[in-house]
N, C-alpha and C positions, 0 to 999 in steps of 0.2 A: 533733535537729528531729525535731518530730512531725509524722507521717504524717498528710497531710489524707487521710481514707476517706471514698469517696463510694459510697453506696447507689442504683443505677440504678433505674427502675420493675422492670425486673427482676427482682429483690431480693424485691419485694413479697412474692409468694406463700410465701418461706422466710421473711419476719419473720411473718407469720399462720403458718405452719406452728411457729415457736418459740414464740410467745405461747401456741397452744393444748396444747402439749406442757409448758410451762411453769406454763398455768394448769391442768391434769390431772394433772402430777407422772407420767402414765402415757402410753407411745408407743400401745400399741393403744386406749386410748379416743380421743386427740386422733385419730389415722388413725380410726374408725369414724366421730367428726364429721365428719370432712373426706371421706370415703368413697376414701379410699386405702389401701393397705397398710403394716403396721408397718414394713416395710422400706422401703419406697419414702419414707417420712416421715423414717427416720433417716438415708439418705442424703441428703434434704434439708438436715438441721441439719447434718451434715458438712460438707457445700459450702458453707453459709452460713459454718462455723466456718474453712473453710479462704481463703473470700473475706476475711473480716475478721482472719481471724489470731488470734483469743482462741478461750479456751475455754468456752462457755456453759453446757454442762449435764454434770454427773458423771452416770453410770450406773450403777447395780444392777443387781443379777437383780429387786429388789422393785421400787426406786424410782428413779425422776428426780428430782434435784434442780437448783437452778439455780444455779451459781457467783456470785460477789458482781461477776462483769463481766455476768453474764449478768444477772443483777437491775440492773444500772443501762441496758444494753441496752432490759431490759422494760418497765422506767419511762418510757425515752422514746419508747419506740414505741406503748404499748398507748395513748395518747389519741388519737392519730394514725390507726389502724387503726377505734376506736371512730369517729371521724371520716368516716371513708371508709364505716364502715356506714350511719351515719345518711345521708348523702348517698346512697347506693344506696337505701335505706329511701324514701327521699323522692321518689328517683326512679321507685321501684316506683309509687308514687301515681299516677302519670301515664296507666299503664297502665289499657285500660279494662277489662282483666280480672285481677285479683291472680293471679300465678305463684309460680314457687318449692319450696320444699320446708317442709313443717310438722313438728315434733318435738313430740310431745306423750306426757306421764307421765300415767298414772292408774292405779288399781287397776282389775282386771277387772272387781268390780260396777259402777263408775261406768262402763265401757265398753259394758256389756249396759243399762244404765238408760238413759246418759245420751245417749252416740253411737250405737248400733247402730241403735234404730229410727228416725235419722232421717238416717244418713252416706247414702244411695244418694242421694235429694235435694241433699245438699249436694255432691257428687262430681258431679252434672249439672249444676249449677249454677255450679261453677266449675271447669269442665276442665282449666285450665293448673296446678290445682293439684295435686300431691302430698302424701300424709300419711302420716308414719310414726307408730303408735300401738307406746309401749313398756308392755306390761300387766304394771305392779310391784307388788307388795304392800306395800314397803319405802317408806320417806321418802327420795327420791331427794335427789340437790342437782340442782335442773333449771338454775341457771344452770354451775355446774362440769361438769354434764355435757353442756350443749349444747342443753337443749331448749328449747323457745318457752314452751311451757306447763304446768301441771299440771292435776289435778285431784283432789281429797282432800273428806274430810269438813272443816268448816270449823276443826276444833279441831286437824287435822296442819297446818296453814298455818303456815309462818315470817310474824312478823309485819313482814320487811322486806318481803314479797312487799303487789302490788296485788290483792286478790279482791274476786271480785265472785259473788254466790249464783247457781247454774243449778240449774234444777227446783225442785220444791217442797219443802216439809217430808217426813221420812222418819220411819219408825216403827218400832220395835222390837216382835219379836214372840218370844214366849217358848212355845214347843212341842215336844209329841212326839209318837210313835204312840199310838193309843188304846189297843194291845195293853200299849205299857210303862205308860201311865197307868194302868191297869187294876188291870196285877200290883203297881205302887210306890206308888198312890196321885196324888192331884192336888192340887199345892201352893195351899195358898187365901194364904198371904202369902210374901214372898221369904225370909224366914227356914226356910220348910220346904225350900228347895231342899237344904239342908246335908244333910238325907236320899235327895239322889238322885245318881246320877251325872250329872253336866251336861261335857257336850262342852264340850274349851276352845279357845280360840283365842290362840297364840302369835306374835307379833310380829317381822317379819322383821328389822327395822330395830334394834330396843330389845332385842330378848330376853324381853320382859316380855310376861306373863301377861293377857289382857285381864280387866278387873275387871267384872262384869255392873252394867248400871246400871238404876238405878227412881226411882221419884217416891213420894213419900210428902207428903201436907199442902203440894202445892205445892213441896216441897225435893226436889231429886236426893241420890241414894248412893249407892255403891256395895257391892256383898258379892264380899270374895272366897272362892270358892268351889273345892271339891276335885271331881278328875274322873280316870278312870282313862284316858280318850284325849284327847291334844292335838296338834291342829291347826295349820298354819302357811295352810292354804287353807280357804276358808271353803264352799266348793263341795263339798270332800271331808267334811267336817264334817256339811254337813247329809245327805250321803249316809247316813251313821253314824247319823244321827237317823232315817229313814228306815226303815233297818233294826230302829231299836226299841234303836238301844244307848245311850240316852239322851237328856237334853232339852237342846235346843239355844237359843241365845238371837242374834239374827240380827235383821238391816234384813229387814222383812216384805216386800219386792220379791223378795226372793230363793225365801221359800218361800209366796208369795199361792195359788199353783196348786195345790201343798200342800196348803194351807189350804180351799182351794175345794172339792177333790174327798174331803177327809177323810181321804186320805193323814196328814196331822200335826194334831192337835189343841192349839189356843191355848191357853194359860193366862195364869195373873197379870196378865189383859189392864189391868184397870183400874188397875196400875201401870205400866205404860210411856202413856208420853206421848212427843206429836211432836218433833221437834229439828230442829234447821236444815237440815241435810239437805249435799249438794254446795256444795263451789265453785269456780270457774275462778281459778287464780292462775297470774302471769308477773311478772317483775321491773319493779322502780320506774326507768321509765327516761324519756326526753324525748321518744322519738319510737318509735310503737308499728307495725308493720311493717303493712301492710293486710294482708296472708295472715292476722295473726292476728288482727285487727280484725274480717275478715269471719267467721271461725273463730268467733270468740265470742259475734258477732251472731245469728249463725245457730240455735248451740244452745240461748243461752237463750230468744228464741224459741221455738223449737220445742219445750222445755220449762216454755212458761209453761201 
């Protein structure tokens, strides 16, 4: 005779914990999202398995895999948990002030340009909101890692995300110290860069080297260049340029003060045209939390 297993409301936190661990495939990442310790989360799952009498997860030193029975449970509870989340989001809209925690993933450049100049005003306007920023130069899965939204250049945003532009167009600057250019010559066309030490950037996520982009006769093209120095941080790369170690190809916002003061000298200006710049992006879903809506509205308005 099949046992009629009942899950009382007290088991909802355990089911939520199971869904998070299954989605991340990792106790530590799920624990970070939920704000608990991995050991406490592991104990919660063990209690759920004891309560159901079913082995839900296979644990190894590197990965957590969902068992066949666990997949059946996951497919059953996920829609219900999504409905509960949607109901709470709908209830949140009744508050006079949005509350809760927002988790935003963005590169350091976007934080400095888009967020930092306007953050104090936002925090004062919404005192019940907490905001956690992860300054991440890679391309993270914002859904899988529990972020509410991300900010990236438009070309880096996944197609299944809702994306809206934030801030104006940006522009690339190619620059070096006047001393470096005096010693090595000032490039007149992009092809002259083959005779220079170009400071290179390697993407953290893909491991590929960034190809320098230019515009000729209205058409964009890339040049794959050589350089003795490679970085995975744009600010360290710019520091090398300031030391006279080579030419840098970077968003002009990063070096505008250096250009104005003469520390760096711009070259190939006519070959660099504006591009779309940053986009705020978030999952395509029926309900948007009010806390995220006010965050997007504030920083879009502030960056107009």
